[in-house]
Each structure stands twice: as C-alpha cells, then as structure tokens.
C-alpha positions in Angstrom: -16.8 34.9 30.0 -17.5 31.3 30.8 -21.4 30.2 30.3 -21.2 27.5 33.0 -20.3 30.3 35.6 -24.2 31.8 35.2 -25.5 28.6 36.8 -25.9 28.1 40.6 -23.2 26.6 42.3 -25.3 23.3 43.4 -25.8 22.4 39.6 -22.3 23.6 38.7 -21.1 21.0 41.5 -23.1 18.2 40.6 -22.8 16.6 37.1 -25.6 14.6 37.3 -27.9 17.4 37.2 -25.7 19.1 34.6 -26.1 15.9 32.8 -30.1 15.1 33.2 -30.7 18.8 32.0 -28.4 18.2 28.9 -29.9 14.9 28.3 -33.7 16.7 28.0 -32.3 19.5 25.7 -30.9 16.7 23.5 -33.7 14.7 23.4 -36.1 17.8 22.5 -33.5 18.4 19.8 -33.6 15.1 18.6 -37.4 14.7 18.4 -37.5 17.8 16.3 -34.7 17.0 14.3 -35.6 13.2 13.9 -39.0 14.6 12.2 -37.6 16.7 9.9 -34.9 13.9 8.7 -37.4 11.4 8.3 -39.0 13.9 5.9 -36.0 14.5 4.3 -34.4 11.1 4.2 -38.2 9.9 2.8 -37.6 12.2 0.1 -34.1 11.5 -0.8 -34.5 7.7 -0.6 -37.7 8.0 -2.8 -35.4 10.0 -5.3 -32.5 7.7 -5.1 -35.4 4.5 -5.8 -36.4 6.5 -9.0 -32.8 7.0 -10.1 -32.1 3.6 -9.4 -35.0 2.3 -11.6 -33.8 4.7 -14.3 -30.4 3.8 -13.9 -31.5 0.3 -14.5 -33.4 1.0 -17.9 -30.4 2.9 -18.8 -28.3 -0.1 -18.4 -30.9 -2.5 -20.1 -30.6 0.2 -23.1 -27.0 0.4 -23.4 -27.0 -3.2 -23.5 -29.9 -3.1 -25.8 -27.5 -0.8 -28.3 -24.7 -3.0 -27.6 -26.0 -6.2 -28.9 -28.0 -4.6 -31.8 -24.8 -2.9 -32.8 -23.2 -6.2 -32.8 -25.8 -7.9 -34.8 -25.3 -5.3 -37.5 -21.6 -6.0 -37.5 -22.7 -9.9 -37.3 -24.6 -9.5 -40.5 -21.7 -7.0 -42.6 -19.4 -9.7 -41.9 -21.4 -12.2 -42.6 -22.4 -10.6 -45.8 -18.7 -11.6 -46.8 -18.6 -15.4 -46.2 -17.2 -17.1 -48.7 -20.1 -19.7 -48.6 -22.3 -17.3 -50.0 -21.6 -18.0 -53.4 -24.5 -16.5 -55.9 -23.6 -19.6 -58.5 -24.5 -22.3 -56.1 -27.7 -21.8 -53.9 -27.2 -25.0 -52.2 -23.8 -24.1 -50.8 -25.7 -20.6 -49.6 -28.1 -22.0 -47.9 -26.1 -24.9 -46.3 -24.2 -21.7 -45.3 -26.9 -19.8 -44.1 -28.3 -22.7 -41.9 -24.9 -23.4 -40.2 -24.7 -19.9 -39.5 -28.2 -19.7 -38.2 -27.4 -22.6 -36.0 -24.3 -21.1 -34.8 -25.5 -17.7 -33.8 -27.9 -16.3 -31.1 -31.4 -17.2 -30.4 -32.5 -14.0 -31.5 -31.7 -14.6 -35.0 -34.5 -16.3 -36.5 -33.9 -16.3 -40.3 -31.4 -15.6 -43.2 -32.2 -14.7 -46.8 -29.8 -13.5 -49.4 -31.4 -11.2 -52.3 -30.9 -9.7 -55.3 -29.9 -6.0 -55.2 -32.2 -3.7 -56.6 -31.2 -2.2 -60.0 -33.6 0.4 -60.4 -33.3 3.0 -57.4 -35.3 3.7 -55.6 -36.6 0.9 -54.6 -38.9 -0.1 -51.3 -37.4 -3.6 -50.9 -40.7 -5.7 -51.7 -40.1 -7.0 -55.4 -36.5 -8.1 -55.1 -36.2 -11.6 -55.6 -34.8 -14.1 -53.1 -32.0 -16.0 -54.2 -31.6 -18.3 -51.0 -33.3 -18.3 -47.5 -33.1 -20.5 -44.1 -36.9 -20.1 -44.4 -37.1 -22.0 -47.7 -38.4 -18.8 -49.4 -36.1 -19.2 -52.4 -37.5 -17.5 -55.6 -39.9 -15.4 -53.7 -40.3 -11.6 -53.8 -38.8 -9.9 -50.9 -42.4 -9.1 -49.6 -42.7 -12.9 -48.6 -40.8 -12.0 -45.7 -43.0 -9.1 -44.4 -40.6 -6.8 -43.5 -41.4 -3.4 -43.6 -38.1 -0.9 -44.3 -40.2 1.9 -42.6 -40.4 5.4 -43.4 -38.2 8.7 -43.0 -38.9 11.6 -41.2 -40.9 13.3 -43.9 -43.3 10.0 -44.2 -41.4 8.7 -47.4 -40.9 5.1 -47.5 -37.3 4.2 -46.9 -35.4 3.3 -50.1 -34.2 0.0 -50.0 -30.5 0.9 -51.6 -26.7 1.1 -50.0 -24.1 3.4 -51.1 -21.2 0.9 -50.6 -20.8 -2.4 -49.7 -20.2 -2.2 -46.0 -23.2 0.1 -45.3 -26.2 -1.6 -43.2 -29.8 -1.2 -43.5 -32.4 -1.5 -40.2 -35.6 -2.0 -40.7 -38.9 -0.8 -38.5 -40.3 -3.4 -36.2 -42.9 -5.5 -38.1 -45.2 -8.2 -37.3 -44.3 -11.6 -38.8 -45.9 -14.5 -38.2 -47.4 -13.5 -34.7 -44.0 -12.2 -34.1 -42.6 -8.8 -33.6 -39.3 -8.5 -35.5 -36.6 -6.3 -36.8 -34.5 -7.0 -40.0 -30.7 -5.8 -41.0 -29.7 -5.7 -44.3 -25.9 -5.7 -45.5 -24.9 -5.9 -49.4 -22.5 -8.9 -50.2 -18.7 -7.7 -51.4 -19.8 -8.2 -55.1 -22.1 -5.7 -54.7 -25.1 -7.8 -56.6 -27.0 -9.7 -53.6 -27.7 -8.4 -50.1 -27.9 -10.4 -46.9 -31.1 -10.0 -44.4 -31.4 -11.3 -41.1 -34.8 -10.9 -39.2 -34.5 -11.2 -35.7 -36.9 -11.4 -32.6 -35.8 -9.0 -30.0 -38.4 -10.0 -27.2 -36.3 -12.9 -27.1 -33.5 -10.5 -25.7 -36.0 -8.2 -23.8 -37.3 -11.5 -22.0 -33.8 -12.5 -20.8 -33.1 -8.4 -19.7 -31.6 -8.2 -16.2 -33.4 -6.5 -13.3 -32.0 -4.8 -10.2 -35.2 -5.8 -8.6 -37.6 -8.5 -8.0 -40.9 -8.2 -9.9 -39.3 -5.6 -12.2 -40.9 -6.2 -16.0 -39.2 -4.6 -18.9 -41.0 -2.8 -21.8 -39.6 -1.4 -25.4 -41.8 1.4 -26.5 -41.4 2.6 -30.3 -40.0 5.9 -30.9 -42.7 7.4 -33.0 -46.0 6.4 -31.9 -45.0 5.3 -28.1 -46.5 1.9 -28.8 -45.7 -1.5 -27.1 -43.1 -3.3 -29.3 -41.1 -5.8 -27.1 -42.3 -6.9 -23.9 -41.5 -10.0 -21.6 -44.4 -12.4 -21.1 -46.9 -10.5 -23.1 -48.9 -10.5 -26.6 -46.8 -9.6 -29.7 -49.2 -6.7 -30.8 -48.7 -3.1 -31.2 -50.9 -1.5 -28.8 -50.9 1.3 -26.6 -48.6 1.3 -23.5 -51.4 1.8 -20.7 -54.2 1.9 -22.9 -56.1 4.4 -24.9 -57.3 6.5 -21.9 -53.7 6.8 -20.1 -51.0 8.7 -21.2 -47.7 8.5 -19.2 -44.9 10.6 -18.8 -42.9 8.7 -21.0 -45.4 8.3 -23.6 -45.6 12.4 -23.6 -41.9 12.7 -24.1 -41.8 10.2 -27.2 -44.7 12.5 -29.0 -42.7 15.8 -28.1 -39.3 15.3 -28.9 -38.3 17.2 -32.0 -37.3 13.9 -34.0 -37.8 10.0 -33.3 -34.1 9.7 -32.6 -33.8 12.3 -30.1 -32.5 10.8 -26.8 -34.9 10.5 -23.6 -34.8 9.3 -20.0 -36.0 10.0 -16.6 -38.4 8.2 -14.1 -41.8 8.8 -12.9 -44.1 7.9 -9.9 -47.3 6.2 -11.1 -50.4 4.9 -9.2 -49.0 1.3 -8.9 -45.9 1.4 -10.2 -42.2 3.1 -10.5 -41.1 3.6 -14.1 -37.7 4.3 -15.3 -37.1 4.9 -19.1 -34.2 5.5 -21.4 -34.0 5.4 -25.4 -31.5 2.9 -27.1 -28.4 4.9 -27.7 -28.0 3.3 -31.3 -28.1 4.6 -34.8 -30.9 3.2 -36.7 -33.4 2.4 -34.0 -35.6 4.9 -32.1 -36.8 2.3 -29.2 -37.3 3.5 -25.6 -36.8 0.9 -22.9 -39.1 1.1 -20.0 -38.4 -0.5 -16.3 -41.5 -1.1 -14.4 -41.4 -1.8 -10.5 -44.2 -2.4 -8.3 -44.5 0.9 -6.3 -44.7 -1.3 -3.1 -41.6 -3.0 -4.1 -39.6 0.1 -4.9 -40.5 2.2 -2.1 -40.5 -0.4 0.5 -37.1 1.0 2.0 -38.9 4.7 2.2 -41.6 3.2 4.0 -39.1 1.4 6.1 -37.0 4.2 6.8 -39.8 6.4 8.1 -40.8 3.4 10.4 -37.3 2.9 11.6 -36.3 6.6 12.2 -39.8 6.7 14.4 -38.9 3.8 16.3 -35.2 5.1 16.7 -36.2 8.5 18.1 -38.5 6.9 20.7 -35.6 4.6 21.8 -33.5 7.4 21.8 -35.6 9.3 24.5 -35.9 6.3 26.5 -31.9 5.6 26.4 -31.1 9.0 27.4 -33.5 8.8 30.6 -31.4 5.2 31.3 -28.1 6.4 30.4 -28.3 9.3 32.7 -29.7 7.3 35.6 -26.7 4.6 35.2 -24.1 7.4 35.1 -25.1 9.1 38.0 -25.3 5.6 40.3 -22.3 4.2 38.7 -19.7 5.7 36.8 -19.8 9.5 39.0 -19.5 7.5 42.1 -15.9 5.6 40.8 -14.8 8.6 39.0 -15.0 10.5 42.4 -12.9 7.9 44.3 -10.5 8.0 41.5 -9.8 11.4 41.5 -9.3 11.5 45.0 -6.7 8.9 44.5 -5.1 10.9 41.6 -4.8 13.7 43.6 -2.5 11.9 46.5 -0.5 10.6 43.8 0.0 14.1 42.5 1.0 15.3 45.5 3.8 12.7 45.8 2.2 10.2 47.7 2.6 6.8 46.6 1.5 4.8 49.5 -2.2 5.5 47.9 -3.8 2.4 47.1 -5.3 2.0 43.9 -6.6 -1.5 43.5 -6.4 -2.8 40.1 -9.9 -5.0 39.5 -11.2 -7.1 37.1 -13.3 -4.3 35.7 -13.1 -3.9 32.2 -15.3 -0.6 31.2 -14.0 2.6 31.0 -14.3 3.4 34.6 -12.2 0.2 34.9 -9.8 1.2 32.2 -9.4 4.7 33.8 -8.5 2.7 37.1 -6.2 0.4 35.3 -4.1 3.4 33.5 -4.2 5.1 37.1 -2.7 2.1 38.6 -0.1 1.5 36.0 0.8 5.6 36.1 1.8 4.8 39.8 3.7 1.7 39.0 5.6 3.6 36.3 6.6 6.7 38.8 7.6 4.0 41.3 9.5 2.4 38.6 11.1 5.8 37.4 12.3 6.5 40.9 13.8 2.9 41.6 15.7 3.6 38.3 16.9 6.7 39.1 18.2 5.8 42.2 20.1 2.7 40.6 21.5 4.9 37.8 22.6 7.6 40.5 24.3 4.9 42.2 26.1 3.4 39.0 24.2 -0.1 39.6 23.6 -0.4 35.9 23.2 -4.4 36.4 20.3 -4.3 38.8 17.3 -5.9 37.8 15.2 -2.6 38.1 16.5 -1.2 35.3 15.4 -3.9 33.0 11.5 -2.8 33.8 9.9 -1.2 30.8 8.5 2.6 31.2 6.6 3.7 27.6 6.6 6.4 26.0 9.2 9.7 26.2 9.9 9.2 29.5 10.9 5.6 29.2 13.2 6.5 26.4 14.7 9.4 28.4 15.7 7.2 31.2 17.1 4.6 28.9 19.0 7.3 26.9 20.6 8.9 30.1 21.2 5.6 31.5 23.5 4.6 28.1 25.0 7.9 28.2 26.0 7.5 31.4 27.3 3.7 30.9 29.2 5.3 27.8 30.7 8.1 29.5 31.8 5.6 32.1 33.2 3.3 29.7 34.9 6.2 27.6 36.7 7.2 30.8 37.4 3.9 31.8 39.2 3.5 28.4 41.2 6.5 28.6 42.4 5.6 32.0 43.3 2.6 30.3 45.3 3.9 27.6 47.0 6.3 29.7 48.0 3.4 32.2 49.4 1.4 29.5 51.0 4.4 27.6 52.7 5.6 30.9 53.8 1.6 31.8 54.9 1.3 27.9 56.7 4.4 28.0 58.4 3.8 31.4 59.2 0.2 30.4 60.8 1.3 26.8 62.3 4.4 28.3 64.3 2.1 31.1 65.5 -0.2 28.4 66.7 2.3 26.0 68.3 4.6 28.8 70.2 1.4 29.9 71.4 0.6 26.1 72.6 4.2 26.0 74.2 4.0 29.4 75.8 0.9 28.6 77.0 1.9 25.0 78.0 5.4 26.7 80.6 3.4 29.0 82.0 1.5 25.9 82.8 4.7 24.3 84.2 6.1 27.1 87.1 3.1 26.7 86.8 2.7 23.1 86.7 5.4 20.6 87.0 3.7 17.6 83.8 1.3 17.8 80.4 1.6 16.7 78.7 2.3 19.9 77.8 6.0 19.2 75.8 4.4 16.1 73.7 2.1 18.7 73.1 4.7 20.9 71.5 6.8 18.0 69.7 4.0 16.9 68.3 3.2 20.2 67.5 6.8 20.7 65.5 7.0 17.4 63.3 4.0 18.5 62.6 5.6 21.7 61.4 8.8 19.6 59.2 6.8 17.3 57.4 4.8 20.4 56.6 8.3 22.0 55.2 9.8 19.0 53.3 6.6 17.9 51.4 6.8 21.5 50.9 10.5 21.0 49.3 9.6 17.5 47.1 6.8 19.0 45.9 8.7 21.9 45.2 11.6 19.7 43.0 9.6 17.6 41.0 7.5 20.1 40.3 10.5 22.0 38.2 12.2 19.3 34.4 11.0 18.1 34.5 9.0 14.6 33.7 11.3 11.5 32.3 8.4 9.3 33.0 9.2 5.5 32.5 6.7 2.5 35.8 4.9 1.7 36.8 1.9 -0.4 38.8 -1.2 1.5 40.2 -2.2 -1.9 41.7 1.3 -2.3 42.9 1.9 1.7 44.7 -1.6 2.4 46.8 -1.6 -0.6 47.8 2.4 -0.1 49.2 0.9 3.6 51.1 -2.2 2.0 52.7 -0.1 -0.3 54.3 2.0 2.7 55.5 -0.9 4.2 59.0 -3.0 3.3 58.8 -6.4 2.2 62.0 -7.4 0.7 62.1 -11.2 1.8 58.2 -11.8 2.3 55.5 -12.0 -0.4 52.3 -10.5 0.2 49.0 -12.0 -1.3 45.9 -10.2 -1.5 42.5 -11.4 -2.0 39.9 -8.7 -2.5 36.7 -8.1 -4.2 36.1 -5.6 -7.0 35.1 -3.1 -4.7 34.2 -3.0 -0.6 32.6 0.4 -0.1 32.0 1.6 3.8 31.0 4.2 5.7 33.9 4.6 8.5 36.3 7.1 9.9 39.4 7.2 7.5 42.1 8.3 9.8 41.1 5.6 12.5 40.8 3.2 9.9 44.3 3.7 8.7 46.0 4.2 12.1 44.3 0.6 13.1 45.3 -1.2 10.0 48.8 0.2 10.1 49.6 -2.2 13.2 48.7 -5.5 12.0 49.9 -5.1 8.4 53.5 -4.0 9.8 53.4 -7.1 12.4 52.6 -9.5 9.8 55.1 -7.9 7.3 57.8 -8.1 10.0 57.2 -11.1 11.7 56.3 -13.3 8.6 58.9 -16.2 7.3 57.9 -16.2 3.6 54.1 -15.0 3.0 51.3 -12.5 4.2 47.8 -12.8 2.8 45.2 -10.1 3.2 41.6 -10.8 2.1 38.5 -8.6 2.0 35.0 -10.4 1.8 31.6 -9.2 3.0 30.1 -10.1 6.1 27.2 -12.7 6.2 24.4 -9.9 6.6 26.2 -8.2 4.0 26.2 -5.0 6.3 30.1 -4.6 6.8 33.3 -6.3 5.9 35.9 -8.8 7.3 39.5 -8.2 6.9 42.0 -11.2 7.5 45.6 -10.4 7.7 47.7 -13.7 8.0 51.0 -14.4 8.3 53.5 -17.7 8.7 55.4 -16.5 11.4 56.0 -17.5 14.8 52.5 -15.9 16.2 51.9 -13.5 18.8 53.0 -14.5 22.3 50.1 -15.8 24.5 50.6 -13.5 27.2 50.2 -10.6 25.1 46.7 -11.8 23.9 45.8 -12.6 27.6 47.0 -8.7 28.5 44.6 -7.5 25.7 41.7 -9.5 26.5 42.0 -8.7 29.9 42.1 -5.3 29.2 45.1 -4.3 31.5 48.5 -4.4 31.0 51.2 -6.0 32.7 54.1 -6.7 30.7 54.9 -5.3 27.3 56.8 -6.7 24.2 58.3 -3.6 23.7 56.8 -1.8 20.3 54.9 -4.9 19.2 52.6 -4.6 22.3 51.6 -0.9 21.5 50.7 -2.1 18.3 48.3 -4.5 19.7 46.8 -1.8 21.7 46.7 0.1 19.0 44.5 -2.7 17.2 42.2 -2.7 19.9 41.4 0.7 20.4 40.9 1.4 17.0 38.7 -1.6 16.2 36.4 -0.5 19.1 36.7 3.2 18.0 35.2 2.1 14.7 32.3 0.0 16.3 33.8 -3.8 14.8 34.9 -7.0 16.3 38.4 -8.2 16.8 39.7 -11.7 17.1 43.0 -13.8 16.6 44.1 -17.3 15.4 47.4 -18.7 16.3 47.5 -22.3 15.6 49.5 -21.9 12.6 51.2 -18.4 12.4 49.0 -15.6 13.0 45.7 -14.2 11.7 44.1 -11.2 12.7 40.5 -11.0 11.8 38.8 -7.5 11.6 35.0 -7.1 11.1 33.5 -3.5 10.4 30.3 -2.7 10.4 28.9 0.4 8.4 28.5 3.1 10.8 25.6 5.0 8.7 23.0 3.9 11.2 25.1 5.4 14.1 25.6 8.5 12.6 21.8 8.8 11.7 20.9 8.0 14.9 23.4 10.4 16.6 21.6 13.1 14.1 18.0 12.5 15.4 
C-alpha cells in the first residue's frame, strides 16, 4: 500500500506543503543526529590526534634505531681501516682525526685501545693506544665510559666473541654531555676501536609533525630523561619525583629493559606519544610531547563547526522550502503542461528556449530539444519515404538510439535501392551483350552455312563450330558473374601472392613475358571466389592484348590497411568508348567479350568494397585497390 495515499488530498496535491513537512522532519533528525555525531567526531578526532602523536614517536624511534645501527656498522667497518696500524700511533691518530671530520656531528671522539688479555674485564684498565682527544697512554677509564650492567645487576664484560661483534655502552655523562659509546675489535684481534657519540645532537634535529612538538628520550630501566632538546644534559625524573606518567609506569612494569612498548596519553597540559627504539643493544624510549591546546585544536574546531553547521542547516531548509515553492514549482507546472501537449502529438506547442541556466532552465532546454528532435525525425521520415536522400533535412543530427536507427534505416534503404539499380544495370548489360553477340554469331553461322551449301569441301563447318563455342562461353561467363555478384561477400583470409600466380598459371602466354613484383606475403580478408572472378578478366585481357610483356605488382596501400594490385601491358590500350561506358554505368555499344570482362572487373571490385582506375597513356594499366573486409564483417555482426 502506498503510504502517500494516507495523506489528505490537499497535501498530496501540493508539493510545497509536503516539502515543508519533510523539511521539518529532516531538521529534527539533523539536530538530534548532529549532536550525536559531534560527540562521536570529537572522540574520533581526539583518538586520531593521539594516534598521530604516537605515530610521530614511532617514526622518530625507528629513525633513531636506523641511525644507531648505522653507526654500529660504521664503527665495525672503521675498525678494519688500513690506517689503524698499531705500530704507528701517529698514523692511527691522523686516521682517526680524518674519519672524525668526515662523519656526522654526533660522533665526538674516537679511541683505539688494547684488547683485554684477562677476562672478564669491565673496560676501565685497558690502555688507550691512540685517541682523537689526546688520551693516548691513559687507561680506558679516562673516557668516563660506563659499559653498564646485565639484567642480573652484574657489570657488562668488556669482551668480544669475534672481530665483527660490537659492544654498546650505557648512557653516561662525559664533560657535561650525555654520551654513548660503541666498540668493535680490529681484525688483528689485539685492539678495539671505540667511538663516543652525543645522541642529543640527533634528538635536537628530530622531525616533528606538529608545531611546538618536543622530543625526549627516556632510559629503559629508570625512566629518567637521557636526551632532550634545549634542556640541560642531566639524569632526572621525567616529570619530577611527584609525578609518574603512563610511559614511566610502563617502563618500570615491563618484564625486561628491552621489551618494546608504545602508546599515547592525555596529560594535563600536553599530549604524549611514546615508542621504544627498535634496535639491539639499546633500551631507550622516544617520547613526543605536543601542547594540549595544539594537539586538540582540531577537536575543538570540529565541535564548533558542527554546531554552526547544524544551525545553518536549519536556516537553509527553511529558505530552500520558500525558494522552491515560489520558483521551480511554478515553472515545473508550466513545463508539465507543455510536455503533455507534445506527448499528445501537438508539435505546435510553444516551448521558449530562454537564457535560464539552472535546473529548471536545463529541463526546459531539454524539452525544447526533444520537441525539435521529434520534428526532425518527422521530417527525415518523410524524406526517406519519398527517397529524397540528398535533402538537407537528413543531415540534421539526432542523438541516441533513435538517431542511429534513422541513420541505419536511411543507409539500408539507400543500399537496397543501389543494389537494385546495380542488378538492373547488370541485367541490362547482360541482355544487350547477349543480344549483340548472339546476333553476330548467328550471322556467322548463317553465312558459313550458306557457303557450306555451295561448297562441301571447305572448312566452313569448323568456323561454325568455333563461333558456336564462343557464344556458349559468353553465356556461361554471364551466368557465373550474375551468380557471384548477386550474393553477399563471405570474407576469409587469402594471400594475394598465392592467388595471382595461380590465376596466371591458367592463362596461356606463349609470346608474352609476364613479370611479377610481389612482397613476401600479402594477406587480406576478402571473398576468395569473387576475388578470383574479378582478377581473371584483367589478367586475361593483359596477356591477350599485350605485344610482348605484362607486369603484375602487389603493394600495400598508404594506410597499410589494404593492397593495390597493378596489371600493366604494352598493348594498344582499352578503347575510350568502353571506359566511358564503364564510367557512366550504362552499356551503349560493346566490344564483344572484352566489354563483358570490364563489367566483370567493375562489379567484382565494387562487391569487394575496392577502387578501380585505368591508365591508358602507354599501353594499359589496371589499378585495383582492395581493403580488408574485417571491419565490415564486425559491423554487420554487431
């Protein structure tokens, strides 16, 4: 049951009233839904901001891990430098100074120390062989490097299982700077190369996704600050002794100092995202801090914008209802009456095509064009019915399937009429040709028969038989041509370089030299039987009338979509009267069998959708251009 039928007739008959009622309902839904959406969007935006800060911390942690792992590899490779020669301290120090100048700002010093001979060692008593800081001869403890402790609280042993292993220290305070050291044995196994780094330089250059973002790196055991941009280098609680943040709690609660942690939290004055550095040998945690006013600015703006949007929506619906009632509805009613008149066949109904460009104007323009198309269709149908195919009305474009149908109908009718004319033309030529030849051959028969009556020992009987055979041959050719030309082409793939030689082999050419100019292959999709019948006539005539030579060439057309066959002979040339008759499309006087051959050629080329031309300046050249019938076949199939 239609729910609209339950409404009173006055409401159902007035769209403006229905629109106003619907507007009120939509407004109520928007207000209620908008408030719910505002709350959901606010929470979602807040979560997205938290996720964004956490993602920024993760990216920074991964960047720090890549940097740290790269530096470990650099120290390992540098330990194999040929300039580190234990027998030449000057050369070693020159090498260290050069490498120090060439590497990143984070690397502050390089040392070559003796590898401990007694195990275990805590990395303090080994003698420094060479140093970029001038500490040669000092014990390793002079560098203040702290190699740290294991998970059980024991000091980390300063030892290496192989020459490719690296050892990473804890973060330590060296001359007022938070530092970390990386050590790797030299290939001889007797020394160790140590690089000291200030990661705070790296942290100071951290990339931030939001303005006013600060980066802090916390230790993985105590949660104390190790590296921080624009802050003093000192170990201190992250937010002071009295405040324990979520990230500090998670650092203390994780099962071991290298367990990965990540997350984000809302503080009183800031939003924090954190992520542990994913690199072996370090337990650092990167923390990104964004002021709460900055991080949640989008949330506050979204809430404000949604409130304004709801208010504007209510006002907009009221205004739209009034505009529709006093504008489009009146115009639509007028267009409805005009469209109804056109639907009833009244093409005299006036539909003004004004300058209005809105939807109503577009509807009026569409109705105006529809009326014009109907008028054009009517005119074209009348012209097609009268077979006035050259009338200007048929050049008017009609879009869509109707226009295609009209064009197809016109083309089909034109083709039908043209095919009928061609058949009538063929029949007229056949009839005239057969009558002419029959009359001539009968005269020959009569003449020789009269002579045979007087002279029984002559060869007149043979002449009679020859003339009779010739007449029968012409009749046979006429019937074959009519049969082939009356049917539709059946395209198949043929190779012209095979068809033409096959036809030439069937033609006797004792006193004539036949030259051919063929490509290696010339495949074409066409009707093989019509093609052979078409080419037989010009090939026979060329050999028959040539004085000494015939040249047959095959070449692709300029557009590479077909082939041009040229048949040239050095004979007397085709009489002009025959070519004029062929061009005019009617037969007035025929030159015996040769005239039928030309018509056979003309009709065959037309049936194959090709072009035919003649050159008679020096002998005769017949030019036959054949296109591929693939496109035609696909069009007929569609």
